[in-house]
N, C-alpha and C positions, 0 to 999 in steps of 0.2 A: 529378297530381304525387305522388310518393311522400311518405308521411307523414314528419314531422320525426323521429319516433322511429326509423324505419328508416334514414334517410340518415345519422343521426349515430351509427349503430352499436349501437342498442339490440337489434336482432334479436329473439330469443325473449323478452327482457326489455322489449320495447317496449309499444305500446298493447295488442296482443293478449295479451301476457303479463300486463299489469295487469288487463285485463278477466277473464282466466281466474282470476287470483288472487282478484279480487273476488267471482267467482261460486263459488269453491271453499268447502267447509265449513270452519269454524274448526278443528275437530279434525283432527289429522294422523295418518295411519296409523302403526302401530308401525314398519313398514319405513322410513318417512321418518326417524324418530328415530334408528334404527340407522345409516342412511347418514350423517346429520348428525354423529353421534358419531364415526364412523370418519374422516369428512372432516376434522373438527376435530383429531382425534388425529394424522392424517398431516401436517397443516399445522404443528402444534405441533412434532412431531418434526423436520420439515424446518427449522423456525426454529432449533431447538436444534443441529442438525447443521451449520448454515451456518458458524458460526465454527470448528467442528472441521474441516470440510472445507477451509476456507481455510488453517488451520495445517498440515493434512496435505499439501496441495499445496506449501506453502512448505518443509516439511521434506523432501519428496521431490525437488522440482525445484530448490531453491535451496541449502539447507544440505547436502543429500545429493549435490549435483553439484559437482564440482571447478571446472568452467568457470564456472558461475554464481557460486560462492563467490568465486573470484578476481576476477570482474568487479565484484562488490559491494565488495571490499576495495581494488581498484586506486585509486579516487579518494582514498582515505585517505592516499596517498603525498603528496598536496598539502595535507592537513589540518594546520593549524598546531599543534593540540593533540597530534596523533599525532607530528608531527615533533619537537616539544619533548620529549615523553615518551621517544622513541627516543634523542634527543640526550643527555638526562640519564642514561638508563640506560647507554648506551655510555660516557659520560664517567666514571661511577662505576666501571665495569669497568676502564677504562684507568688510572684514578688509583690503583688498588691497587698498581700497579707503578711509576708515575711519582711518586716522592717525593724529598725533599731527601736522605735517606739513600741512596737508590738512585743519585742523581747523584754523591754523594761517593765511591761505590765505584769510580768511574772515575778518581779522583784517587790519586796514589801514596800508600801507607800512611803514609810519614813526614810528609806534608803534610796528611793528612786531619784529624788532631786539631786542628792550628792553624786550618785553615779553619772547622771546626765551631765552635771556640771564638770565632773572629772573627765568625761569623754571629750567634751569641747569640740575641737576641730577634727576629732577622729570619727565624727558621725558619717562623713562621706566615705572614707576608706572602709569603715565597717560595712556600710551598705554595699559597696563594691565587692567586698569579700563575701558577703551573704549571697549576692547575685552569682558570683563565680561558683559558690558551693551548690546553689540550686541548679544552675545551668549544667554543671558537671554531673549532678545526680540525674537530671532529666535526660541528658545525653547518654548516660550509661543505660538508662531504661529503654531509650529508643534504639540504641545499638544492640540491645540484647535480643535473643531469639523470641522473647515474648511479644515483641512489637508487630511482627508480621501477621499473626492471627488477629491481633487487635485492629491493625490497619485494614485487613480484609473485611472484618465485620463493620468497621466504620464506613467503608465504601459501599458495602451492601445496603446499609441504612441510608447512606447518602443518595443511592440510586433511586430509592423510593421517593425521596424528596425531589430529586431531579425530574422524575416523571410528573410529579404534581406541579412543579414549576413550569414545565414545558407544555402541559396539557390544560392548565388552569389559566385564568386571566390575571393572577397575581404576579407581580414582577419580582419575586424573591430570588435571591442569589443562590447558586449551587454551592453549598458549604459542607464541610466535614466537621462534626462535633468532636473536639479533642478531649472531652471530659475523661474518658478512660485512660488517656495518656497522663493527664495531670494526677489522677487518682493513684496510678502506679508510682509516679514520682514522689507523691506525698508519703506513700508507705516506705519508700526507700529513705526519705529524709528522716522519718521517725525512727527507722531502724538504725540510722547513722548517729542518732542522739539529738536531733533537732526536734524535740517534742512539740514545739510550737506548731509544726506542720499539721499535727493531728486536728487542730482547730480550724484549719482552712476549709471553708465550705466548698461544696461541689461547684466547680467553675466550668460552665459550658462555653469553652473557647471555640471560636469558629475558624476553620482553615478554609479560605475561599478558593474554590476551583474555577468558577465562572461568576463574574459579577452580575448584578441584576439587569444592567443594560444589555449585556451580551445575551442573557437568557431571554429578555423581552424581544430582542431582534430575531432570535432563533425560533420563537414559539410557533409562529404561523408556518414557517418553512418545515419545522419538525412534524407538524400535523399532516401536511400534504405529502411529504416524503415518506412518512411511515405508512401511509395508505398505498403509495405507489411502489413500495419496496419489493413487492412480490411480482407484479405484472409488468413494471416498466422495463426491466432488462429483457424480458421476452419480447415485448413490443419493439424494442430497439433492434434486436436481432432479426425479427420478422420483417421490419421495414427495410433493413439492409439487404436481406435475402430477396425480397420482392423487387427492390431496385435493380439488383443484379439480373434476376430472371426476366425482368421487363425490358432490359437494355438490348439493343441490337447487337452490340459487341460486348458480350458477357465477360470476357476476360479483362477487357479494359475497365468495365464497370466493377469487377471484383477488386482490381487494384485500387480504384478510386474509393470504394466503400471501406476497404481495409485501412487505407491511409486516412480517410475522414474520421474513422473511429479512433485511430491512433492519435491523430491531432487533437481530437476532442479530449482524450485522456491527458495528453500533455498540457492542454490549456487548464484542465482541472488541477494538475500539479502546480502550475504557475499561480493559479488563484489561491491554492493552499499556502504557498510560500508568502504571497502578498498579504493575505488575511492574517497569517500568523504574526508577521512583522507589525502590522497595524495594531493588532490586539495587544502585543507586548509593549508597544510604544505608549499605549493609553491605559496601562495598568494603574489602579489606585495605589497610593503610596504604601498602604499596609500590605500589599501583596508582593512578595519577593519575586523578581523576574526569573531567576534560575529555576525555582520550583514551579512557577506557572509554565515556563517553557517545557519542563519535563512532563507535566500533566498534559499539555496540548499535544506534544509529540506522541505520547502514549495513546491518547484518544484518536489521533488521526493516522496511526500506524497502518490500519486496514486500508484507508484511502490511498496512502502513498504506495502501498504494495499493489493495490489495484491499478494505479496509474502506470507503474512499471510493467505490470503483466499485460494490460491492454495494449500499451504502446509496443511492447515486444511482439506480441502475437499479431497485431495489425501489421507491423513492419515485416514480419516473416511471411505472412500470407500474401502481402502485396509483392514482396520480392519473388516468392515462388511463382505467383501467377504471371508476373512480368517475364521471368526467365522462361516460362513455358510458351510465351507468345511468339509471333512471327516477325518481330522487328529485327533489324540488322544486327544490333548489339546482342540481344538474347540468342539469336541463331549462332552468332560467332562464339559466344560463351559456351553454348552446348557443343559446338563443333570441336573447340579446343579441349573441353572436358572429355568427350568421347574419344578424340584422337589420342589424348595423353593416356587414358586408361587402356585403350586398345593397344598402344605401343607397349605398355607394361605387360599386357596379356600375351602379346606376340613374343616379347623377349623371354617370358617364362615358358613359352611353348604350351600354354594352357588351352585346352579344348574341353568344353563342357558338354558337348553332344546334344542330345535331345533336351536334357535339363536346361542347357543354356538357351535353346530356342524357346522353351516355355518362359524362362525369365525374361527373354527379349520381348516376347509378346505382352507380358504382364508388367513391363518395366515402369510404365507410367503410374500404375496403381501402387507398385512397390515404392516408388519415389514418394508418392503422396502419403503412403503409410508411414514411412520413416519420418517425414516432416511432422505428421500428426502425432506420432509417438513422442518425438522430441518436445513438441509443444505441450503435450499432456504431462510429461515429466516435469517440465518447467512450472506448469500451473499447480501441480500438487506438491512441489517442493516447498518446504516451510522456510520462508525468508531466503531465497536463493541469492548468494553473493556473486560478485563478478567472476570469481573462480569457478563457481558452479555453472554459470552461464557459458563460460568458455569451454568447460568440460562437456556440456550438453551439445554445443555446436560442433566440437571436434568429433564427438561420438557419432553425431548425425552424418558428418562428412565421411567418416570411415564407413558407416553403413551404406551410404549412397555409392561410395567407391566400390564396395564389395558387390552391390547389385550390378553396377556397370561392368565390373570384372567378370561376373558370371553370365551376363547377357551377351551370348555369342551364338551365331547360326552356323559356325564352322566354315564359313567361306574364307579361302585364303586372301590375304591382303597384300597389296604392294608395299614396298619399303617405305614409300612416302604416304603412309596411311592417313596422316593428318590432312594432307592436301587433297587426297582422294575423297575423304569424308566431306571436306569443304566444298569440293566440286559437286558431290551428290546433293548437298544441301541447296546449292544455288540453282540446281536444275529445275 
């Protein structure tokens, strides 16, 4: 029967590897130190480039692409904070022209002074009532189904302005022109009987997404990241792979590389949280924080998803590589795993014959295939929740257990099969 070290994926780091290392002299040749130095250097650089590569892909494929940008902003048409901000901004624009004085201009001049005198202290309540009427009308317009296509078109136009702001030397803010919203509200006001609204000129009200200072700070980084969005992720993976291949202990190097990239992604997530907080704390007074928060969250959704995925994949790869190693704890974990599944197999009286022997010989690759498929499902799943992650993990564990259950050479086992397996491993 194949040794436990081989069947669990130890390969060159199995029993033969341990014996060779035990027989090797303590002093290492200079070439070994040079290889180790460059392996560590490449892995560290890959870890540093991991968050940069994620931001570069986001800049090129999300922020720099009109279709993706509009797809990100489209759901905000249903966001209450954004709707409220749009309603308030459009109401302010219309109220510049809908006033008590403006209404009195429609009254004959000889009666205007008498009416104004009669109104007296009612001027303020009337203005408040007019504002409530306009606000309610604008709100109805924004809450209607007509707003979503208008919002999409506004963002499509705004993206063109964003590209100009980020690629030119002008420090203009990224804004959305709300003129179509005010026009729709004016029509509703006229239809409701407030004919004065028909005389309101087209008001190009701006809804600020990013202020000019934020655009100015992001301009240089945007240019560089957009260029590196295609090749930087590939370079990062190649550097990590080169570091692993160059290392003398490749399994340990693989664990280190996977963890380095996972840590790099987590640092990006931390930076996103800090920068988001700083930006919201320094918002101009005319930009409502809830709406700005919703916009920022929509724009960075890709990055936050990338952080979770890279961290999970890096952690899983590191764990799988570590469990396949020759350390005392990984060997004990594998021994308990095999002993438990073997006990279940013996209790069921299951014998898989030649097929079981084939599975036994291919068990290492079958394990790796199960892990790879689980990671692929996680990566292609759209916005995986905690429940989805738990389901994928449980499914992978069941698949691994089935592989172990089928991996049998038909050799009878003693009643204390777990201890026998442990003794075989330690030999």
